[in-house]
N, CA, C and O of each residue as an XYZ file, in Angstrom:
912
protein
N     -33.904     41.547    -21.774
C     -34.138     41.355    -20.335
C     -33.554     42.543    -19.577
O     -32.417     42.940    -19.834
N     -34.297     43.098    -18.672
C     -33.848     44.281    -17.940
C     -32.730     43.928    -16.978
O     -32.543     42.771    -16.599
N     -31.980     44.981    -16.589
C     -30.895     44.765    -15.647
C     -31.385     44.269    -14.312
O     -30.715     43.474    -13.652
N     -32.577     44.744    -13.902
C     -33.143     44.308    -12.622
C     -33.453     42.822    -12.647
O     -33.189     42.106    -11.680
N     -34.023     42.354    -13.778
C     -34.363     40.929    -13.906
C     -33.114     40.068    -13.868
O     -33.102     39.007    -13.244
N     -32.051     40.528    -14.542
C     -30.789     39.788    -14.546
C     -30.228     39.698    -13.132
O     -29.743     38.649    -12.709
N     -30.300     40.803    -12.413
C     -29.777     40.815    -11.043
C     -30.540     39.840    -10.162
O     -29.947     39.148     -9.334
N     -31.872     39.785    -10.341
C     -32.677     38.857     -9.549
C     -32.318     37.406     -9.863
O     -32.216     36.575     -8.960
N     -32.126     37.109    -11.153
C     -31.754     35.744    -11.549
C     -30.377     35.370    -11.009
O     -30.154     34.245    -10.561
N     -29.460     36.334    -11.060
C     -28.112     36.086    -10.521
C     -28.177     35.766     -9.034
O     -27.509     34.852     -8.550
N     -28.993     36.532     -8.320
C     -29.118     36.324     -6.883
C     -29.686     34.938     -6.590
O     -29.200     34.233     -5.705
N     -30.720     34.555     -7.342
C     -31.344     33.248     -7.126
C     -30.388     32.111     -7.462
O     -30.299     31.128     -6.727
N     -29.669     32.250     -8.581
C     -28.708     31.220     -8.971
C     -27.578     31.108     -7.948
O     -27.139     30.006     -7.620
N     -27.117     32.232     -7.453
C     -26.028     32.235     -6.462
C     -26.462     31.571     -5.165
O     -25.724     30.783     -4.574
N     -27.691     31.909     -4.726
C     -28.210     31.301     -3.495
C     -28.371     29.798     -3.664
O     -28.034     29.029     -2.764
N     -28.886     29.376     -4.821
C     -29.068     27.946     -5.081
C     -27.722     27.221     -5.077
O     -27.592     26.135     -4.513
N     -26.720     27.838     -5.716
C     -25.396     27.218     -5.763
C     -24.808     27.072     -4.360
O     -24.239     26.034     -4.020
N     -24.954     28.130     -3.547
C     -24.425     28.100     -2.180
C     -25.125     27.031     -1.357
O     -24.478     26.294     -0.612
N     -26.456     26.943     -1.489
C     -27.211     25.957     -0.728
C     -26.835     24.534     -1.125
O     -26.641     23.678     -0.261
N     -26.730     24.277     -2.428
C     -26.401     22.929     -2.905
C     -25.002     22.521     -2.460
O     -24.804     21.439     -1.906
N     -24.033     23.403     -2.709
C     -22.653     23.081     -2.333
C     -22.524     22.975     -0.814
O     -21.805     22.113     -0.309
N     -23.223     23.852     -0.086
C     -23.169     23.810      1.365
C     -23.702     22.501      1.922
O     -23.101     21.904      2.815
N     -24.843     22.056      1.385
C     -25.433     20.796      1.848
C     -24.522     19.613      1.546
O     -24.339     18.731      2.385
N     -23.953     19.599      0.341
C     -23.043     18.513     -0.031
C     -21.784     18.525      0.836
O     -21.273     17.470      1.214
N     -21.292     19.717      1.147
C     -20.081     19.837      1.974
C     -20.337     19.335      3.391
O     -19.527     18.594      3.948
N     -21.469     19.741      3.973
C     -21.800     19.309      5.328
C     -21.991     17.793      5.384
O     -21.553     17.139      6.330
N     -22.651     17.242      4.360
C     -22.864     15.795      4.320
C     -21.532     15.052      4.248
O     -21.332     14.051      4.937
N     -20.613     15.554      3.400
C     -19.299     14.916      3.271
C     -18.504     15.052      4.564
O     -17.825     14.112      4.978
N     -18.586     16.231      5.210
C     -17.873     16.471      6.468
C     -18.362     15.525      7.556
O     -17.560     14.916      8.264
N     -19.688     15.404      7.687
C     -20.257     14.515      8.709
C     -19.912     13.056      8.439
O     -19.624     12.300      9.367
N     -19.939     12.661      7.163
C     -19.613     11.277      6.816
C     -18.154     10.964      7.138
O     -17.840      9.885      7.640
N     -17.266     11.915      6.845
C     -15.841     11.712      7.127
C     -15.598     11.582      8.626
O     -14.889     10.678      9.068
N     -16.184     12.485      9.404
C     -15.987     12.444     10.854
C     -16.611     11.201     11.472
O     -16.073     10.643     12.428
N     -17.748     10.763     10.926
C     -18.387      9.556     11.425
C     -17.499      8.338     11.187
O     -17.380      7.468     12.050
N     -16.879      8.285     10.015
C     -15.984      7.169      9.698
C     -14.766      7.168     10.622
O     -14.330      6.115     11.088
N     -14.224      8.359     10.883
C     -13.065      8.468     11.776
C     -13.456      8.060     13.192
O     -12.721      7.338     13.865
N     -14.628      8.531     13.639
C     -15.106      8.193     14.978
C     -15.273      6.690     15.139
O     -14.887      6.127     16.163
N     -15.844      6.039     14.137
C     -16.020      4.588     14.196
C     -14.677      3.878     14.292
O     -14.533      2.900     15.026
N     -13.696      4.377     13.548
C     -12.368      3.756     13.561
C     -11.711      3.907     14.932
O     -11.095      2.968     15.438
N     -11.845      5.097     15.532
C     -11.262      5.332     16.862
C     -11.936      4.435     17.897
O     -11.263      3.841     18.739
N     -13.258      4.337     17.837
C     -13.990      3.502     18.786
C     -13.590      2.032     18.659
O     -13.347      1.356     19.658
N     -13.525      1.552     17.426
C     -13.151      0.149     17.208
C     -11.733     -0.108     17.707
O     -11.450     -1.163     18.276
N     -10.844      0.861     17.493
C      -9.473      0.710     17.977
C      -9.421      0.633     19.491
O      -8.688     -0.186     20.046
N     -10.190      1.478     20.165
C     -10.236      1.461     21.627
C     -10.824      0.145     22.138
O     -10.322     -0.437     23.099
N     -11.890     -0.314     21.486
C     -12.523     -1.570     21.906
C     -11.576     -2.751     21.722
O     -11.522     -3.649     22.563
N     -10.837     -2.745     20.626
C      -9.887     -3.828     20.382
C      -8.792     -3.834     21.443
O      -8.406     -4.888     21.947
N      -8.297     -2.639     21.775
C      -7.225     -2.520     22.772
C      -7.683     -2.992     24.143
O      -7.010     -3.800     24.783
N      -8.835     -2.485     24.596
C      -9.306     -2.857     25.933
C      -9.700     -4.330     25.983
O      -9.573     -4.971     27.026
N     -10.179     -4.871     24.860
C     -10.553     -6.284     24.829
C      -9.352     -7.188     25.036
O      -9.421     -8.177     25.767
N      -8.251     -6.839     24.387
C      -7.025     -7.629     24.541
C      -6.478     -7.487     25.962
O      -6.068     -8.471     26.577
N      -6.475     -6.263     26.475
C      -5.962     -6.032     27.827
C      -6.763     -6.817     28.866
O      -6.194     -7.358     29.814
N      -8.077     -6.877     28.685
C      -8.922     -7.557     29.665
C      -8.600     -9.046     29.756
O      -8.724     -9.647     30.823
N      -8.189     -9.636     28.644
C      -7.871    -11.074     28.675
C      -6.599    -11.358     29.461
O      -6.341    -12.503     29.831
N      -5.803    -10.325     29.718
C      -4.549    -10.510     30.438
C      -4.700    -10.348     31.953
O      -3.764    -10.595     32.713
N      -5.885     -9.933     32.371
C      -6.123     -9.735     33.808
C      -6.680    -11.021     34.401
O      -7.687    -11.548     33.928
N      -6.024    -11.518     35.432
C      -6.474    -12.726     36.120
C      -7.541    -12.334     37.138
O      -7.269    -11.602     38.090
N      -8.753    -12.828     36.926
C      -9.863    -12.462     37.804
C      -9.597    -12.791     39.265
O     -10.067    -12.081     40.154
N      -8.856    -13.847     39.521
C      -8.597    -14.248     40.907
C      -7.720    -13.232     41.631
O      -7.719    -13.175     42.860
N      -6.966    -12.422     40.865
C      -6.078    -11.431     41.483
C      -6.842    -10.253     42.080
O      -6.311     -9.535     42.926
N      -8.082    -10.053     41.645
C      -8.840     -8.903     42.150
C      -9.992     -9.318     43.055
O     -10.653     -8.470     43.655
N     -10.228    -10.598     43.152
C     -11.318    -11.061     44.008
C     -10.991    -10.820     45.477
O      -9.883    -11.093     45.936
N     -11.966    -10.308     46.194
C     -11.789    -10.099     47.627
C     -11.100     -8.811     48.009
O     -10.944     -8.535     49.198
N     -10.673     -7.998     47.029
C     -10.060     -6.717     47.376
C     -11.110     -5.823     48.014
O     -12.234     -5.715     47.523
N     -10.731     -5.188     49.110
C     -11.685     -4.352     49.852
C     -11.024     -3.025     50.202
O      -9.799     -2.910     50.152
N     -11.835     -2.011     50.558
C     -11.278     -0.705     50.904
C     -10.158     -0.831     51.940
O     -10.298     -1.517     52.952
N      -9.066     -0.162     51.661
C      -7.905     -0.232     52.546
C      -6.822     -1.148     52.013
O      -5.703     -1.148     52.526
N      -7.144     -1.941     50.973
C      -6.159     -2.871     50.403
C      -5.308     -2.229     49.314
O      -4.561     -2.924     48.626
N      -5.412     -0.899     49.149
C      -4.686     -0.241     48.059
C      -3.165     -0.405     48.179
O      -2.456     -0.310     47.176
N      -2.668     -0.643     49.369
C      -1.221     -0.797     49.534
C      -0.805     -2.264     49.631
O       0.362     -2.571     49.873
N      -1.759     -3.157     49.442
C      -1.427     -4.586     49.524
C      -0.639     -5.014     48.293
O      -0.821     -4.448     47.215
N       0.235     -6.011     48.440
C       1.034     -6.485     47.302
C       0.165     -6.917     46.123
O       0.552     -6.713     44.972
N      -0.990     -7.505     46.385
C      -1.851     -7.995     45.310
C      -2.427     -6.824     44.503
O      -2.447     -6.858     43.273
N      -2.887     -5.801     45.204
C      -3.429     -4.618     44.529
C      -2.345     -3.929     43.708
O      -2.547     -3.597     42.540
N      -1.193     -3.722     44.340
C      -0.104     -3.019     43.662
C       0.382     -3.779     42.433
O       0.780     -3.173     41.438
N       0.349     -5.097     42.504
C       0.786     -5.914     41.359
C      -0.174     -5.754     40.186
O       0.262     -5.657     39.039
N      -1.482     -5.724     40.462
C      -2.471     -5.547     39.392
C      -2.373     -4.141     38.807
O      -2.439     -3.963     37.591
N      -2.215     -3.147     39.671
C      -2.081     -1.770     39.196
C      -0.865     -1.629     38.293
O      -0.926     -0.953     37.266
N       0.240     -2.266     38.673
C       1.451     -2.215     37.866
C       1.234     -2.917     36.524
O       1.717     -2.454     35.491
N       0.514     -4.024     36.546
C       0.221     -4.744     35.301
C      -0.585     -3.855     34.352
O      -0.313     -3.816     33.152
N      -1.569     -3.146     34.890
C      -2.366     -2.247     34.069
C      -1.506     -1.123     33.500
O      -1.653     -0.759     32.333
N      -0.613     -0.575     34.311
C       0.267      0.494     33.830
C       1.174     -0.019     32.721
O       1.412      0.677     31.734
N       1.678     -1.229     32.883
C       2.564     -1.796     31.859
C       1.831     -1.944     30.530
O       2.377     -1.627     29.473
N       0.595     -2.424     30.588
C      -0.167     -2.589     29.347
C      -0.535     -1.232     28.762
O      -0.480     -1.036     27.548
N      -0.911     -0.297     29.628
C      -1.285      1.037     29.152
C      -0.117      1.757     28.500
O      -0.303      2.522     27.555
N       1.077      1.515     29.000
C       2.255      2.217     28.478
C       2.544      1.869     27.024
O       3.327      2.559     26.372
N       1.931      0.823     26.512
C       2.141      0.430     25.123
C       1.355      1.315     24.158
O       1.555      1.244     22.945
N       0.464      2.148     24.693
C      -0.304      3.082     23.872
C      -0.271      4.451     24.543
O      -0.900      4.651     25.582
N       0.456      5.387     23.956
C       0.651      6.700     24.568
C      -0.641      7.503     24.694
O      -0.698      8.459     25.468
N      -1.675      7.129     23.948
C      -2.914      7.896     23.974
C      -3.815      7.524     25.148
O      -4.738      8.269     25.476
N      -3.559      6.381     25.784
C      -4.397      5.954     26.909
C      -3.956      6.691     28.167
O      -2.791      6.626     28.558
N      -4.880      7.382     28.785
C      -4.565      8.202     29.963
C      -4.593      7.390     31.257
O      -3.814      7.646     32.175
N      -5.493      6.412     31.321
C      -5.738      5.715     32.583
C      -6.368      4.348     32.292
O      -7.125      4.194     31.333
N      -6.046      3.370     33.125
C      -6.680      2.049     33.027
C      -7.115      1.650     34.433
O      -6.370      1.834     35.395
N      -8.312      1.110     34.548
C      -8.822      0.762     35.878
C      -9.875     -0.334     35.753
O     -10.403     -0.609     34.675
N     -10.155     -0.945     36.896
C     -11.107     -2.059     36.934
C     -12.321     -1.662     37.773
O     -12.190     -1.100     38.861
N     -13.496     -1.965     37.244
C     -14.758     -1.636     37.895
C     -15.546     -2.899     38.201
O     -15.360     -3.940     37.572
N     -16.424     -2.780     39.176
C     -17.300     -3.903     39.525
C     -18.752     -3.442     39.455
O     -19.102     -2.389     39.987
N     -19.593     -4.234     38.796
C     -21.024     -3.952     38.749
C     -21.684     -4.738     39.878
O     -21.715     -5.969     39.857
N     -22.201     -4.026     40.843
C     -22.798     -4.667     42.007
C     -24.241     -5.106     41.743
O     -24.840     -4.720     40.739
N     -24.785     -5.902     42.638
C     -26.143     -6.415     42.462
C     -27.192     -5.321     42.417
O     -28.234     -5.476     41.781
N     -26.912     -4.197     43.101
C     -27.871     -3.083     43.093
C     -27.633     -2.148     41.908
O     -28.201     -1.058     41.835
N     -26.771     -2.602     40.969
C     -26.473     -1.862     39.733
C     -25.574     -0.651     39.947
O     -25.354      0.120     39.013
N     -25.048     -0.467     41.165
C     -24.050      0.585     41.341
C     -22.724      0.069     40.779
O     -22.482     -1.136     40.716
N     -21.878      1.010     40.375
C     -20.566      0.669     39.805
C     -19.499      1.182     40.762
O     -19.488      2.366     41.097
N     -18.608      0.312     41.202
C     -17.547      0.736     42.110
C     -16.173      0.372     41.566
O     -16.013     -0.590     40.815
N     -15.194      1.163     41.962
C     -13.818      0.922     41.542
C     -13.213     -0.234     42.325
O     -13.507     -0.426     43.505
N     -12.370     -0.995     41.652
C     -11.639     -2.085     42.296
C     -10.141     -1.779     42.280
O      -9.486     -1.828     43.321
N      -9.601     -1.464     41.102
C      -8.180     -1.118     40.969
C      -8.057      0.071     40.023
O      -8.686      0.093     38.965
N      -7.255      1.051     40.399
C      -6.966      2.207     39.552
C      -5.453      2.248     39.342
O      -4.692      2.310     40.308
N      -5.018      2.213     38.081
C      -3.571      2.116     37.847
C      -2.814      3.412     38.141
O      -1.584      3.434     38.083
N      -3.535      4.493     38.455
C      -2.849      5.734     38.831
C      -2.405      5.716     40.287
O      -1.658      6.591     40.725
N      -2.863      4.724     41.032
C      -2.439      4.581     42.426
C      -1.270      3.604     42.479
O      -1.338      2.558     41.834
N      -0.202      3.895     43.217
C      -0.014      4.998     44.159
C       0.693      6.209     43.555
O       1.075      7.121     44.288
N       0.876      6.237     42.221
C       1.599      7.342     41.596
C       0.878      8.675     41.768
O       1.523      9.713     41.915
N      -0.443      8.654     41.751
C      -1.235      9.878     41.890
C      -2.375      9.617     42.881
O      -3.517      9.419     42.466
N      -2.083      9.616     44.161
C      -3.090      9.285     45.176
C      -4.323     10.184     45.127
O      -5.437      9.714     45.361
N      -4.140     11.472     44.826
C      -5.266     12.401     44.799
C      -6.092     12.270     43.523
O      -7.288     12.562     43.521
N      -5.464     11.837     42.456
C      -6.163     11.746     41.178
C      -6.628     10.349     40.835
O      -7.065     10.099     39.711
N      -6.540      9.429     41.795
C      -6.948      8.051     41.542
C      -8.116      7.668     42.454
O      -8.280      8.206     43.549
N      -8.917      6.722     41.965
C     -10.081      6.270     42.746
C      -9.683      5.123     43.660
O      -8.884      4.268     43.277
N     -10.230      5.103     44.851
C      -9.931      4.053     45.823
C     -10.947      2.907     45.702
O     -12.011      3.060     45.103
N     -10.598      1.790     46.271
C     -11.477      0.611     46.238
C     -12.824      0.965     46.873
O     -12.881      1.520     47.971
N     -13.901      0.635     46.163
C     -15.233      0.887     46.686
C     -15.821      2.229     46.324
O     -17.008      2.464     46.551
N     -15.006      3.130     45.757
C     -15.546      4.432     45.344
C     -16.544      4.226     44.208
O     -16.290      3.457     43.281
N     -17.666      4.907     44.285
C     -18.706      4.757     43.261
C     -18.343      5.550     42.007
O     -18.000      6.730     42.090
N     -18.420      4.907     40.863
C     -18.140      5.571     39.592
C     -19.334      6.422     39.191
O     -20.485      6.009     39.331
N     -19.040      7.624     38.689
C     -20.108      8.510     38.213
C     -20.134      8.579     36.687
O     -20.816      9.424     36.107
N     -19.388      7.685     36.046
C     -19.453      7.597     34.583
C     -20.827      7.052     34.195
O     -21.475      6.396     35.010
N     -21.283      7.309     32.966
C     -22.596      6.784     32.545
C     -22.722      5.289     32.831
O     -21.962      4.484     32.293
N     -23.667      4.925     33.665
C     -23.768      3.557     34.161
C     -24.095      2.541     33.060
O     -23.545      1.439     33.041
N     -24.984      2.915     32.155
C     -25.417      1.954     31.143
C     -24.268      1.539     30.231
O     -24.212      0.394     29.780
N     -23.350      2.467     29.958
C     -22.193      2.134     29.121
C     -21.382      1.003     29.752
O     -20.892      0.111     29.059
N     -21.249      1.056     31.079
C     -20.462      0.047     31.790
C     -21.223     -1.275     31.859
O     -20.641     -2.345     31.679
N     -22.512     -1.192     32.119
C     -23.327     -2.410     32.176
C     -23.326     -3.123     30.828
O     -23.279     -4.352     30.774
N     -23.379     -2.352     29.733
C     -23.348     -2.946     28.391
C     -22.061     -3.728     28.153
O     -22.042     -4.687     27.381
N     -20.975     -3.308     28.827
C     -19.677     -3.956     28.630
C     -19.626     -5.351     29.239
O     -18.695     -6.109     28.966
N     -20.609     -5.699     30.056
C     -20.634     -7.049     30.624
C     -20.805     -8.097     29.526
O     -20.456     -9.264     29.704
N     -21.348     -7.660     28.385
C     -21.582     -8.588     27.275
C     -20.467     -8.568     26.239
O     -20.426     -9.428     25.360
N     -19.568     -7.601     26.332
C     -18.483     -7.527     25.366
C     -17.916     -6.120     25.291
O     -18.514     -5.190     25.833
N     -16.764     -5.940     24.626
C     -16.132     -4.621     24.536
C     -17.063     -3.572     23.948
O     -17.800     -3.844     22.999
N     -17.027     -2.391     24.508
C     -17.845     -1.285     24.020
C     -17.167      0.025     24.386
O     -16.151      0.036     25.081
N     -17.734      1.126     23.915
C     -17.213      2.445     24.264
C     -18.351      3.308     24.792
O     -19.526      2.974     24.639
N     -17.987      4.409     25.409
C     -18.989      5.360     25.881
C     -19.832      5.829     24.698
O     -19.345      5.930     23.572
N     -21.086      6.109     24.968
C     -21.950      6.622     23.904
C     -21.439      7.969     23.413
O     -21.568      8.302     22.235
N     -20.859      8.738     24.328
C     -20.284     10.044     23.994
C     -19.350     10.449     25.136
O     -19.400      9.852     26.211
N     -18.505     11.447     24.919
C     -17.633     11.905     26.011
C     -18.460     12.357     27.219
O     -19.573     12.860     27.065
N     -17.912     12.176     28.402
C     -18.624     12.517     29.638
C     -17.640     13.148     30.618
O     -16.428     13.128     30.400
N     -18.171     13.700     31.685
C     -17.329     14.400     32.660
C     -17.580     13.882     34.072
O     -18.728     13.684     34.470
N     -16.505     13.662     34.830
C     -16.573     13.310     36.245
C     -15.665     14.278     36.998
O     -15.117     15.206     36.404
N     -15.508     14.069     38.277
C     -14.637     14.952     39.055
C     -13.173     14.820     38.637
O     -12.352     15.678     38.962
N     -12.849     13.751     37.920
C     -11.468     13.537     37.491
C     -11.169     14.150     36.126
O     -10.011     14.207     35.714
N     -12.208     14.610     35.422
C     -11.995     15.204     34.103
C     -13.036     14.741     33.099
O     -14.039     14.126     33.463
N     -12.786     15.046     31.826
C     -13.704     14.659     30.750
C     -13.033     13.596     29.882
O     -11.881     13.747     29.473
N     -13.774     12.515     29.606
C     -13.169     11.358     28.949
C     -14.077     10.710     27.914
O     -15.290     10.918     27.884
N     -13.434      9.921     27.074
C     -14.108      8.931     26.233
C     -13.505      7.610     26.683
O     -12.282      7.476     26.727
N     -14.335      6.635     27.015
C     -13.840      5.416     27.649
C     -14.260      4.168     26.886
O     -15.359      4.094     26.335
N     -13.364      3.191     26.867
C     -13.672      1.874     26.304
C     -13.689      0.869     27.442
O     -12.892      0.962     28.375
N     -14.603     -0.096     27.361
C     -14.774     -1.084     28.422
C     -14.744     -2.498     27.842
O     -15.101     -2.718     26.685
N     -14.312     -3.448     28.671
C     -14.344     -4.864     28.271
C     -14.511     -5.717     29.515
O     -13.992     -5.371     30.576
N     -15.231     -6.831     29.399
C     -15.462     -7.696     30.560
C     -14.209     -8.478     30.956
O     -13.425     -8.890     30.101
N     -14.037     -8.672     32.240
C     -12.965     -9.526     32.766
C     -13.632    -10.815     33.223
O     -14.419    -10.804     34.169
N     -13.328    -11.913     32.567
C     -13.946    -13.198     32.892
C     -13.000    -14.064     33.718
O     -11.779    -13.948     33.612
N     -13.580    -14.926     34.537
C     -12.732    -15.818     35.323
C     -12.130    -16.923     34.451
O     -11.158    -17.571     34.837
N     -12.723    -17.127     33.267
C     -12.147    -18.055     32.284
C     -12.102    -17.325     30.944
O     -12.936    -17.590     30.078
N     -11.139    -16.401     30.749
C     -11.118    -15.533     29.566
C     -11.037    -16.263     28.237
O     -11.467    -15.719     27.219
N     -10.509    -17.462     28.211
C     -10.363    -18.192     26.953
C     -11.485    -19.199     26.730
O     -11.415    -20.027     25.822
N     -12.516    -19.120     27.562
C     -13.613    -20.077     27.453
C     -14.944    -19.340     27.408
O     -15.116    -18.322     28.078
N     -15.882    -19.850     26.623
C     -17.198    -19.227     26.532
C     -18.039    -19.507     27.770
O     -19.148    -18.989     27.897
N     -17.521    -20.320     28.679
C     -18.267    -20.676     29.885
C     -17.851    -19.851     31.097
O     -18.320    -20.099     32.207
N     -16.976    -18.875     30.893
C     -16.507    -18.073     32.016
C     -17.568    -17.118     32.528
O     -18.527    -16.805     31.823
N     -17.392    -16.655     33.758
C     -18.307    -15.692     34.368
C     -17.640    -14.335     34.435
O     -16.478    -14.233     34.827
N     -18.366    -13.284     34.053
C     -17.820    -11.936     34.117
C     -17.788    -11.472     35.566
O     -18.819    -11.408     36.235
N     -16.605    -11.156     36.033
C     -16.460    -10.747     37.432
C     -16.217     -9.248     37.583
O     -16.438     -8.695     38.660
N     -15.767     -8.586     36.521
C     -15.469     -7.158     36.591
C     -15.360     -6.606     35.170
O     -15.477     -7.339     34.188
N     -15.136     -5.310     35.088
C     -15.010     -4.637     33.791
C     -13.734     -3.808     33.785
O     -13.477     -3.040     34.712
N     -12.934     -3.970     32.729
C     -11.725     -3.152     32.573
C     -12.077     -1.925     31.749
O     -12.807     -2.020     30.762
N     -11.558     -0.774     32.153
C     -11.822      0.474     31.437
C     -10.519      1.173     31.096
O      -9.566      1.142     31.875
N     -10.478      1.806     29.927
C      -9.343      2.647     29.558
C      -9.883      3.996     29.105
O     -10.882      4.066     28.388
N      -9.219      5.064     29.526
C      -9.683      6.423     29.238
C      -8.843      7.104     28.170
O      -7.622      6.958     28.120
N      -9.534      7.850     27.318
C      -8.929      8.790     26.392
C      -9.509     10.139     26.779
O     -10.709     10.218     27.042
N      -8.720     11.203     26.828
C      -9.310     12.489     27.194
C     -10.329     12.900     26.143
O     -10.170     12.606     24.958
N     -11.377     13.580     26.589
C     -12.404     14.024     25.654
C     -11.813     14.961     24.607
O     -12.233     14.952     23.450
N     -10.832     15.777     25.020
C     -10.199     16.710     24.078
C      -9.466     15.948     22.975
O      -9.548     16.312     21.802
N      -8.755     14.895     23.356
C      -8.041     14.094     22.354
C      -9.032     13.397     21.427
O      -8.835     13.360     20.212
N     -10.094     12.847     22.002
C     -11.091     12.149     21.185
C     -11.701     13.117     20.167
O     -11.850     12.776     18.994
N     -12.049     14.316     20.617
C     -12.633     15.312     19.716
C     -11.641     15.698     18.629
O     -12.009     15.860     17.466
N     -10.371     15.844     19.021
C      -9.337     16.191     18.046
C      -9.165     15.105     16.994
O      -9.018     15.401     15.808
N      -9.182     13.846     17.427
C      -8.997     12.729     16.493
C     -10.175     12.567     15.541
O     -10.006     12.124     14.405
N     -11.373     12.929     16.008
C     -12.567     12.628     15.219
C     -13.171     13.829     14.504
O     -14.276     13.725     13.970
N     -12.483     14.960     14.477
C     -12.967     16.130     13.734
C     -11.853     16.638     12.836
O     -11.389     17.770     12.971
N     -11.441     15.793     11.931
C     -10.337     16.142     11.033
C     -10.799     16.377      9.595
O     -10.023     16.224      8.652
N     -12.053     16.747      9.439
C     -12.577     16.986      8.091
C     -12.484     18.440      7.677
O     -13.236     18.887      6.811
N     -11.570     19.184      8.285
C     -11.438     20.608      7.990
C     -11.169     20.894      6.525
O     -11.650     21.895      5.993
N     -10.407     20.030      5.860
C     -10.090     20.233      4.448
C     -11.360     20.207      3.604
O     -11.471     20.931      2.615
N     -12.309     19.377      3.997
C     -13.582     19.301      3.266
C     -14.324     20.628      3.355
O     -14.899     21.086      2.367
N     -14.315     21.256      4.546
C     -14.998     22.534      4.717
C     -14.327     23.620      3.881
O     -15.003     24.443      3.263
N     -13.001     23.617      3.864
C     -12.268     24.614      3.070
C     -12.570     24.427      1.588
O     -12.803     25.397      0.866
N     -12.564     23.172      1.141
C     -12.852     22.884     -0.265
C     -14.263     23.344     -0.631
O     -14.484     23.914     -1.700
N     -15.213     23.088      0.272
C     -16.585     23.509      0.018
C     -16.705     25.018     -0.078
O     -17.413     25.530     -0.946
N     -16.021     25.737      0.802
C     -16.065     27.199      0.792
C     -15.490     27.750     -0.507
O     -16.064     28.652     -1.117
N     -14.347     27.197     -0.925
C     -13.724     27.634     -2.178
C     -14.643     27.324     -3.363
O     -14.750     28.118     -4.298
N     -15.303     26.163     -3.315
C     -16.216     25.788     -4.402
C     -17.378     26.769     -4.506
O     -17.826     27.092     -5.606
N     -17.867     27.244     -3.357
C     -18.941     28.233     -3.374
C     -18.491     29.508     -4.084
O     -19.226     30.059     -4.904
N     -17.283     29.972     -3.768
C     -16.765     31.199     -4.376
C     -16.626     31.026     -5.889
O     -16.998     31.904     -6.668
N     -16.079     29.866     -6.286
C     -15.884     29.605     -7.716
C     -17.228     29.541     -8.440
O     -17.383     30.094     -9.529
N     -18.201     28.857     -7.821
C     -19.508     28.703     -8.456
C     -20.195     30.051     -8.628
O     -20.719     30.346     -9.702
N     -20.198     30.868     -7.585
C     -20.832     32.182     -7.666
C     -20.102     33.058     -8.680
O     -20.730     33.782     -9.452
N     -18.770     32.985     -8.671
C     -17.993     33.757     -9.647
C     -18.308     33.352    -11.073
O     -18.423     34.203    -11.955
N     -18.449     32.044    -11.303
C     -18.764     31.550    -12.646
C     -20.141     32.019    -13.091
O     -20.340     32.357    -14.258
N     -21.087     32.040    -12.167
C     -22.442     32.499    -12.494
C     -22.420     33.972    -12.897
O     -23.055     34.365    -13.876
N     -21.688     34.778    -12.138
C     -21.621     36.217    -12.432
C     -20.933     36.467    -13.766
O     -21.420     37.243    -14.588
N     -19.790     35.804    -13.979
C     -19.059     36.005    -15.237
C     -19.855     35.507    -16.437
O     -19.840     36.125    -17.501
N     -20.550     34.382    -16.259
C     -21.311     33.816    -17.369
C     -22.541     34.608    -17.725
O     -23.115     34.419    -18.797
N     -22.955     35.492    -16.841
C     -24.164     36.268    -17.093
C     -23.884     37.586    -17.796
O     -24.825     38.261    -18.213
N     -22.624     37.974    -17.943
C     -22.298     39.238    -18.582
C     -22.614     39.161    -20.072
O     -22.170     38.225    -20.737
N     -23.368     40.117    -20.617
C     -23.720     40.068    -22.035
C     -22.500     40.271    -22.918
O     -21.626     41.077    -22.598
N     -22.439     39.543    -24.029
C     -21.337     39.690    -24.977
C     -21.666     40.809    -25.952
O     -22.824     40.993    -26.329
N     -20.653     41.551    -26.355
C     -20.858     42.597    -27.357
C     -21.152     41.936    -28.687
O     -20.473     40.978    -29.056
N     -22.144     42.420    -29.419
C     -22.479     41.859    -30.727
C     -22.074     42.806    -31.835
O     -22.025     44.017    -31.616
N     -21.788     42.302    -33.002
C     -21.344     43.104    -34.143
C     -22.475     43.167    -35.157
O     -23.008     42.126    -35.543
N     -22.855     44.361    -35.595
C     -23.942     44.525    -36.541
C     -23.544     44.093    -37.943
O     -22.386     43.757    -38.188
N     -24.520     44.101    -38.881
C     -24.278     43.655    -40.262
C     -23.305     44.553    -40.982
O     -22.683     44.136    -41.959
N     -23.163     45.779    -40.518
C     -22.216     46.697    -41.169
C     -20.804     46.474    -40.710
O     -19.867     47.112    -41.191
N     -20.656     45.553    -39.766
C     -19.314     45.273    -39.282
C     -18.917     46.156    -38.121
O     -17.812     46.041    -37.590
N     -19.831     47.049    -37.721
C     -19.550     47.944    -36.595
C     -20.400     47.566    -35.405
O     -21.510     47.058    -35.568
N     -19.906     47.803    -34.235
C     -20.685     47.605    -33.022
C     -21.850     48.565    -32.993
O     -21.690     49.749    -33.291
N     -23.009     48.076    -32.639
C     -24.145     48.988    -32.589
C     -23.943     50.066    -31.547
O     -23.389     49.826    -30.474
N     -24.407     51.269    -31.888
C     -24.286     52.401    -30.968
C     -25.087     52.125    -29.712
O     -25.119     52.956    -28.805
């Protein structure tokens, strides 16, 4: 076999090895990140679901713009902060209302009065993806993907607040939301770097093995001497 033919075969084998290992590596990387993402989402949904059962619907009924300094509003905001403080990863907790015209408005933001400029006031319209919030009327859920508002970029979990939280006959009066920064969510759910490194090293080893295995061995003639 000529040297040119060997070189062509080596090139084809090397490309095939890189493609196969690359595809397997990407598949493993995506599967790992998908599993991590599902775990993070389920954890957020579980957390917000439990928190929502602790909110008394009657405490937020009738709150209107300008009531941010009322004892009732401040008590609910403090309750949300207390629950949020149990998880250092939660940036913000707040209550939303789905109106009859399908607009979403804020009811209580736990950053008020600690951060008046960075918190939403009663009646402010939410610009978060609306369908994600509407879906939460039926049970805990998370954003379909990270999103951005004037307050920043977030991944959010939602859960319904019922007037009878321990009964299947209760009516959903509002939705509780908890925010994780989009940067943190991305960091938590893209930890498959080791898989990429392993795949890259495997490519080098495979190509090296192909090259080394293709080198012709010296043969010994019948006279016991290497052929000239």
